[in-house]
ZANUSE-165278 format. One record per residue (C-alpha): residue in one letter; x, y, z. Coordinates in steps of 0.001 Angstrom, whole numbers, padded with zeros to 6 digits, always signed. Layout:
// residues N
aXYZ ...
END
This chain:
// residues 648
m-090894-076659+073737 q-091721-080080+072969 y-095448-080591+072033 n-096739-083178+074600 p-100461-084079+073203 a-101094-085556+076842 d-100944-081799+078180 t-103423-080713+075856 y-105868-083545+076473 l-105758-082845+080293 q-106882-079269+079450 e-109441-079980+077309 a-110592-082659+079755 e-111108-080040+082488 d-113169-077839+080228 l-115296-080902+079448 l-115555-081754+083160 a-116905-078205+083938 e-119316-078898+080918 i-120349-081654+082373 e-121124-080881+085887 e-123110-077955+084637 a-124989-080180+082534 a-125727-082740+085076 l-126864-080137+087509 s-129457-078863+084949 l-130691-082435+084103 a-134143-082147+086005 g-137105-082116+083578 e-134783-083456+080737 k-136551-085652+078156 p-134896-088462+076098 g-133382-086787+073102 g-133162-083879+075016 e-130294-081545+074132 r-128692-081438+077838 l-128497-085329+077410 n-126984-085227+073802 q-124352-082541+075347 l-123306-085014+078513 f-122793-087776+075994 r-120504-085664+073494 a-118377-084582+076502 f-118079-087972+077720 h-117376-089625+074199 t-114991-086912+073645 i-113205-087685+076959 k-112971-091403+075996 g-111832-090978+072542 s-109292-088547+073183 g-108281-090710+076290 a-107925-093366+074547 m-105616-092146+071965 c-103295-090675+074589 g-102934-093615+076608 f-105413-092878+079543 n-107049-096522+079103 q-108370-096372+082544 v-110303-093379+081965 a-111175-094513+078510 a-112434-097516+079746 f-114416-095876+082801 t-116168-093450+080702 h-117240-096087+078495 r-119642-097711+081023 v-120798-093985+081498 e-121593-093890+077598 t-123479-096807+078170 v-125816-095577+080294 l-126448-092253+078842 d-127102-093838+075288 l-129873-095765+077660 v-131275-092555+078664 r-131310-091342+075239 q-133426-093885+074132 g-135684-093846+076875 s-134632-096911+078734 i-133556-095244+081782 p-135448-092561+083573 v-134096-089043+084198 s-133859-088826+087887 n-131498-087297+090934 t-129914-090695+090810 l-128946-090853+087433 a-127807-086688+088260 e-125933-087534+091315 a-124290-090805+089430 i-123034-088445+086452 l-121543-086325+089035 s-119992-089001+090658 a-118292-089926+087698 k-116935-086513+086508 d-115385-086333+090003 e-113846-089976+089421 i-112456-089110+086119 r-110987-085941+087442 a-109378-087743+090219 l-108259-090631+087781 l-106418-088064+085476 a-104859-086359+088540 a-103595-089545+089682 g-100816-089894+087285 q-099337-091157+084095 p-101148-092384+081054 g-101266-095996+080848 e-102805-098893+082766 a-103046-098492+086830 d-104403-100446+089511 a-108055-100034+089728 r-109474-097753+092593 a-111870-098766+094999 s-114322-095568+094282 t-113877-096660+090578 r-115252-100332+091096 d-117850-099051+093174 l-119191-096414+090657 v-118673-098863+087882 a-121247-101191+089986 l-123561-098408+090159 l-123151-097675+086521 d-123685-101252+085582 g-126896-101588+087906 l-128217-098515+086229 a-127691-100121+082858 g-128902-103581+083949 a-131820-101997+085313 g-132818-099997+081639 e-131158-102763+079249 p-133388-102372+076014 a-135599-105155+074547 p-133513-107542+072328 k-132531-105932+068774 s-134746-108309+067004 a-137852-106788+068062 s-137191-103051+068099 k-136164-100766+065292 p-132912-098512+065479 a-133130-094834+065792 d-133255-093158+062216 a-133526-096539+060294 p-135987-097001+057231 h-139169-099159+057661 g-138021-102849+057790 t-136145-105235+059945 g-133741-104587+063018 e-130440-104612+061027 v-129905-101629+058223 t-127238-101127+055734 w-125346-097863+055986 r-123093-096549+053276 i-120327-094126+055110 l-118038-091729+053218 f-115183-090266+055194 r-112299-087940+054607 p-110453-086846+057888 d-109255-083296+058333 p-105570-083788+056325 d-104427-082708+060339 l-105859-085719+061913 m-102723-087752+062904 i-100944-084842+064083 h-103963-084129+066839 g-103627-087415+067715 g-106117-089479+065636 r-105904-092945+064524 p-108074-093903+061428 a-107556-097355+062694 a-108724-097092+065707 l-112268-095499+063904 i-112460-098505+061904 r-112216-100737+064741 d-114945-098981+066582 l-117293-099006+063455 r-116247-102845+063177 s-117709-103513+066827 l-121325-102201+065816 g-121679-104776+062897 e-120506-106417+059370 c-118280-104013+057948 q-116402-103394+054679 v-113999-100704+053896 s-112385-099193+050603 a-109660-096472+050731 q-110020-093345+048602 t-106570-092394+047332 d-107611-089371+044897 r-106130-086793+046816 v-102789-088686+047764 p-099886-086426+046076 d-096853-087780+044384 l-094186-089416+046689 d-091807-086524+046623 e-094978-084230+047886 i-095889-086254+050586 d-095739-084770+054104 p-096095-088170+056347 e-097568-086144+059109 r-100476-085235+057134 c-103481-087599+055990 y-104432-087453+052318 l-106707-090947+052464 g-110502-090908+052752 w-112764-094169+053249 s-115732-095526+052146 i-117451-098159+054191 t-120547-100220+053941 l-122048-101019+057635 r-124511-103463+058598 t-125712-102782+061868 g-128785-102577+064088 a-127589-099724+065661 g-129347-096226+064503 r-127595-093041+062695 d-126631-091608+066148 a-124605-094531+067078 i-122210-094633+064131 r-121892-090590+064198 d-120754-090785+067479 v-117716-092855+066504 f-116605-089849+064702 l-117746-087385+067382 f-114075-086594+068070 v-112771-086380+064660 e-115477-084830+063001 d-114459-080892+063471 g-112659-080219+059850 a-113751-083608+058103 t-116396-084898+055405 l-118676-087244+056512 e-122134-088701+055239 i-124074-091499+056747 e-126757-092698+054338 a-128962-095627+054654 v-129142-097942+051636 p-132623-099084+050937 e-133138-102940+051228 g-133032-104943+048698 s-130663-102725+046792 s-126490-103008+046684 a-124332-100247+048068 p-123647-097740+045028 a-120089-097349+043576 v-117800-095405+045954 r-117670-091634+045020 a-116171-088415+046396 p-117855-086996+049188 r-119263-083362+049264 p-117393-080962+051106 r-119257-080384+054416 q-120477-076412+054638 g-122332-076886+058114 a-121297-077396+062063 a-117861-079356+061151 t-116776-076591+059044 c-117665-074018+061590 n-115965-075926+064405 a-112757-076476+062138 l-112246-072498+061974 s-113315-071774+065589 r-110627-074147+066903 e-108201-072594+064394 s-108872-069201+065806 t-108287-070252+069553 v-104745-070929+070796 r-104020-072079+074447 v-101304-070009+076094 p-099582-070817+079532 s-100329-067878+081909 e-097049-067516+082888 r-096459-066294+079346 l-099129-063673+079387 d-097719-062535+082971 r-094288-062132+081272 l-095859-060139+078285 v-097718-057740+080629 g-094284-057188+082360 l-092672-056189+079196 v-095263-054058+078170 g-095402-052358+081667 e-091587-051797+081020 l-092318-050448+077352 v-094766-048004+079484 v-092142-046612+081425 n-089375-046041+078908 q-092004-044359+076582 s-092463-042372+079388 r-088807-041303+080125 l-088696-040921+076045 a-091660-038483+075751 q-089832-036386+079007 a-086259-036924+077096 a-088045-034976+073922 s-089965-032832+075633 h-086405-031330+077335 a-084338-031569+074252 g-086914-029073+072208 a-086466-030719+069010 p-089661-030115+067284 e-088713-032890+064654 l-089054-035637+067751 a-092624-034453+068493 g-094233-036640+065725 p-092642-039737+066463 v-092798-039544+069842 e-096693-039047+069604 e-096965-041971+067271 i-095197-044142+069805 e-097206-043290+072619 r-100355-043899+070842 l-099062-047150+069791 v-097898-048134+073028 a-101406-047194+074518 e-102824-049611+072236 l-100822-052711+072812 r-101237-051819+076454 d-104891-052174+076059 d-104794-055184+073685 v-101970-057019+076048 l-104333-056520+078875 g-107326-057463+077122 i-106114-060985+076317 r-105698-061417+080432 m-109242-060807+080469 m-111696-063424+081087 p-115237-063566+082039 i-116550-063708+085140 g-118883-066733+084364 s-115790-068942+083927 i-115895-069082+087865 f-119234-068844+088544 g-120145-072351+086844 r-118133-074122+089501 f-120436-072903+092564 r-123250-074766+091339 r-121877-077969+092637 l-121090-076034+095864 v-124263-075270+096506 h-125907-078400+095483 d-123734-080572+097807 l-123982-078111+100580 s-127502-077626+100326 a-128066-081447+100433 e-125564-082256+103268 l-127653-079462+105211 g-131288-080645+104296 k-131925-077283+102537 q-133466-076482+099478 i-131498-074000+097293 d-131219-072545+093943 l-128463-070212+093062 v-129180-067510+090060 t-125921-066048+088106 s-126113-063022+086129 g-123679-060655+084809 e-121326-064092+083544 e-120021-062017+080884 t-118330-059405+082721 e-114444-059368+082494 l-111831-059121+084787 d-108014-059686+084952 k-107174-063506+085132 s-104819-062895+088243 i-108054-061047+090205 l-110202-064077+088753 d-107597-066712+090395 q-107800-065031+093925 l-111396-064331+093750 g-112776-068146+094121 e-111659-068527+097705 p-113858-065357+099032 l-117020-066687+097031 v-116990-069982+098485 h-116455-068424+101994 l-119791-065740+101054 l-121453-068411+099601 r-121257-071136+102315 n-122230-068316+105096 s-125268-067652+103082 i-126286-071797+102967 d-125473-072622+106414 h-126566-069175+108203 g-128847-067343+105840 i-131059-069442+104395 g-133344-072002+106433 t-134430-075300+106190 p-138090-075875+104251 e-139617-076089+107873 q-138206-072662+108881 r-138978-071054+105635 a-142421-072368+105730 a-142923-070741+109205 s-141723-067594+108024 g-144112-067258+105105 k-141155-067773+102538 p-140994-070483+099833 a-139355-073973+100654 r-136711-073312+098218 g-134290-070601+099006 v-132750-068603+096775 i-128861-067260+096288 r-128246-064355+093406 l-124629-064279+092462 s-123858-061462+090037 a-121360-059227+088439 l-121681-055642+086981 h-119413-053258+085542 t-119221-050040+087360 g-116967-047460+085849 s-113462-049044+086085 d-114314-051546+088593 v-116244-054865+089117 v-119279-055270+091853 v-119571-058733+092499 g-122755-059446+094751 v-123633-062498+096926 e-127331-062076+097606 d-129666-064563+099667 d-133556-064371+100646 g-132635-065939+104161 r-133241-064857+107739 g-130767-061510+107331 l-128642-060499+110002 d-129265-059960+113744 r-127558-056622+114613 a-128287-057192+118371 a-126937-060838+118285 i-123694-059640+116377 r-123304-056696+118724 a-123839-059096+122046 k-121498-061584+120551 a-118529-059306+119612 v-118906-057914+123243 e-118750-061478+124743 k-115661-061876+122393 q-113958-058453+123788 l-113627-057302+120410 i-115700-054424+121165 p-116262-052099+124714 a-119944-052835+126042 d-120563-049082+125775 a-119448-048834+122155 g-121584-046456+119976 l-122026-048049+116837 t-124022-047238+113732 g-126120-050063+112242 k-123210-050447+109134 e-120556-050500+111686 i-122158-053225+113765 l-122623-055384+110375 n-119034-054947+109701 l-118140-056275+113253 i-118666-059727+111036 l-115593-059064+109286 l-112933-059057+112298 p-110957-062107+113031 g-112248-064564+115029 f-116008-063343+114869 s-118754-065800+114606 t-122185-066155+115346 a-122642-070002+115134 g-123246-071617+118227 l-121956-075135+117041 v-118456-075608+115362 t-118874-077786+111966 s-117458-078561+108845 v-119032-075481+107495 s-118504-072913+110027 g-118340-071439+113337 r-114385-071016+113946 g-114511-067386+112624 v-112260-067295+110034 g-114709-067179+107067 m-115209-063676+106906 d-111812-062560+108110 v-110721-064272+104828 v-112825-062679+102607 k-111803-059384+103627 r-108180-059964+104048 q-108356-061380+099895 i-110591-058398+098861 d-107696-055889+100708 a-104899-057530+098768 l-106716-057120+095741 r-107066-053346+096644 g-110930-053718+096477 a-113808-053012+098949 i-116258-055011+101060 s-119580-053986+101837 i-122810-055697+103617 a-126566-054751+103700 s-129117-056758+105340 e-132485-056682+106366 p-134133-058872+109300 g-136354-061455+107799 k-135704-060576+103946 g-132264-061780+103322 t-128152-060171+103202 r-126199-059078+100535 i-122396-058687+100430 s-121109-056815+097378 l-117088-056783+096480 r-115916-053810+094628 l-112724-054938+092380 p-110409-053139+089861 l-110235-054773+086643 t-106571-055174+086616 l-103960-055127+088888 a-101159-054530+086054 i-101267-051075+084497 i-103525-048614+086254 e-104922-044937+085369 g-103177-042958+088129 w-103457-039284+089121 l-100372-037762+089915 v-099886-035304+092721 e-097240-033516+094509 v-096341-032730+098330 g-093124-031038+098547 p-090588-032747+096680 d-092639-035969+096921 r-095150-037567+094437 f-097811-039521+095078 i-100243-041851+092433 l-103853-041831+093362 p-105845-044705+091320 m-107750-042508+088648 a-110913-044643+089333 a-111428-043288+092724 v-111160-039463+092016 a-113964-037258+091486 e-112759-033753+091419 n-110275-031220+092231 i-110868-027994+093932 e-108598-025087+095338 l-108120-024377+099008 d-106651-021079+100119 r-105569-019739+103632 i-108578-017925+104202 q-110896-020856+103400 r-108631-022971+106354 a-108728-020093+108546 r-112880-019835+108324 n-113160-023336+109436 n-111581-022737+112811 g-109287-025495+112543 r-111690-028250+111390 n-110377-030149+108407 i-113531-029569+106055 v-114206-027932+103024 a-117577-026843+101478 v-118285-028027+097875 r-121375-027405+096274 g-123118-027353+099619 e-121917-030559+100481 l-119391-030734+103721 i-116703-033015+102748 p-113816-033882+105325 y-110174-033491+104043 i-106712-035341+104974 d-103737-032906+104554 l-101205-035496+103384 r-098374-032950+104603 e-099342-033338+107954 a-100485-036860+107986 f-097136-038149+106512 g-094993-035515+108367 l-093237-034209+105468 p-091154-031549+105640 g-091515-027821+104241 s-094153-025057+103718 p-097635-025642+101609 p-098095-022943+098963 a-100912-020362+099178 v-102968-022320+097308 e-103427-025867+097785 k-105188-028330+096120 v-108338-030944+097264 v-108447-034119+095263 v-111870-035352+096290 v-111775-039196+096183 h-114595-041843+096929 h-114051-044129+100062 e-116804-046594+100575 e-120082-045010+100252 h-118572-041344+101323 r-116217-038648+099746 v-112985-037325+101522 g-110431-034716+100279 l-106808-034877+100046 v-104808-032143+100358 v-101580-031800+098316 d-099343-028895+096870 r-099691-029632+093158 v-101895-032114+090935 l-099670-032814+087820 g-102387-034766+086120 t-102914-038340+084517 h-100361-041039+084563 q-099870-044495+083133 t-099134-046055+086065 v-097274-049553+086021 l-097488-051145+089609 q-094534-052277+090874 p-094299-054107+094121 l-092790-052675+097554 g-089684-053754+098592 s-089276-055497+101940 f-088156-052071+103490 l-091422-050677+102841 r-093960-054044+102835 n-095222-052953+105974 v-096443-049291+105406 g-100156-049669+105148 v-100980-046522+103418 v-098811-047384+100193 s-100139-050275+097911 g-097347-050100+095495 s-094562-047788+093005 t-094126-046779+089604 v-091451-045410+088028 m-091614-042104+086606 g-090424-040682+083346 d-087052-039216+084866 g-086291-042272+086660 g-088069-041138+089937 v-090227-043375+092134 a-093647-042133+092897 l-095663-044126+095713 i-099127-045565+094826 l-101631-044545+098105 d-104075-046776+099096 i-106981-044462+099902 r-109194-047004+102496 e-105611-047220+104689 i-104981-043407+104331 v-108581-042907+105746 r-108071-045303+108745 f-104601-044109+109466 a-105940-040356+109891 q-108689-042079+111751 r-106408-043443+114281 q-104178-039975+114641 g-107402-038281+115091 k-108454-040450+118287 r-104874-040594+119573 a-105228-036587+119435 q-108097-036317+121662 p-107434-035228+124962 
END
């Protein structure tokens, strides 16, 4: 695959834009010279410098306007305000649009770009500092406005491989003032040893300028990693000392260079392919172990066990590569809450926790849309306006908490607000009105809350751009079901609502519990299995036909899989009941035999079985046979429907 610097730039720019958005949303109360402002300036400067090097000239020109404003803010000439924060957010959106518009190079200016440039120029004009002759630059020695600086710069030898252009750096320095440059050639090798793609030169530069040390360092910001850079002010009345070799830097730049070298960007398609190959390896390792067992050759036992260990380590490492912190999607929701609360005239803070919790990238990619719907519902339905909250004795600012937590082999993602809560009476009345339930339906409080998950359900009285069409929570439910997750709702009127999403860590390879009913084998997700107990014919007869079993004083309902699936054959005298978790309850599944744990590589179902709800996938066994992976939630629902049809 041919290396394309523009592709790398676009990936890095996306990360920087996310960083800009987060910093802009946290600008409130920032002081001149604060870290947030420096972070914003560095991010915009990197986008500008990299864009110019990769040919995104329009992006570089626009970003330069933003830099000008931020530089004035850092100097204290422009105050930090909501207007400034909104301008930075709009600039970030515009840069993203410019990058998405097409290929590098010059392009016709967009109307939105021109409007933003006018806004930025207006901010810069309002904060234009006093003439340089009347002020002293930052970090300058005592004396006149202009200072002579000695700059020693030796770049990373890979500077030009990464798209750096030393000539552009010198040009930027000349724009700051009178500049004299001399090259250092002490590290240039013999001609037959020169690599034309590496940079062997260093430069000694004398610069006379009214700009401060920070402005000079900003010129080198994009190329400072792995470089040696010294910037020293020359006392007035003395000449610049002779050129000397710069000292190697042991500080942040070196650390950044090491960090950069230890990180590799890999397309997700390659990781998906790698996971698929590991899955095939797991299947074939299982087949090898079974063949070795049948062969009865003791000399194969050691190598087979070693292969099993190595495959298990490889599986865990490869799946670990695909694991990403959920904070990578949490950050994008701050802007959603900021914009939507302003649109609805509300004051809302988004508080996040558990950002370090990891999930498979394939799950994270599909989790964004459900979380957007949940947050929009909390903003629109849950939290009231400042006036409404004040009337309820609550602070004017509402709070939405977005959290993630590991629980066993699952992750629970929660969206909680401190709003008005869900009105169960209104939910029930709306469901009856829409003919989703009969008027005399006997429902528990939890079942009433779950009505909001039905397609077409909405309590909004007006259809708006935010809500009212009854598709939001239905989308959430269908998406979470597709991820083999579960959704639960808890709400207290007047205090708020919490919606929890329970999700598996990965969808690729799971630990399974292998069971058998007659000649058929099935896989239960190990994360859902609580325990196994025995069930004999005497116990069945004792319960007078009721499908319940006593486990340490607790009566647990069970589902006979042979009966539910209509499988032929007679059960053994002693059956097994696998007790599994289902939402907040425990349910038993009756099988003939429990065969133990199984490393289960999930395979999609063919078109023939795609609509079989009780099955979520399949896996290939060591003997080449196929076992179906059961969906516990759908099995419970299937059994409930069967029970209702059997009633007179």
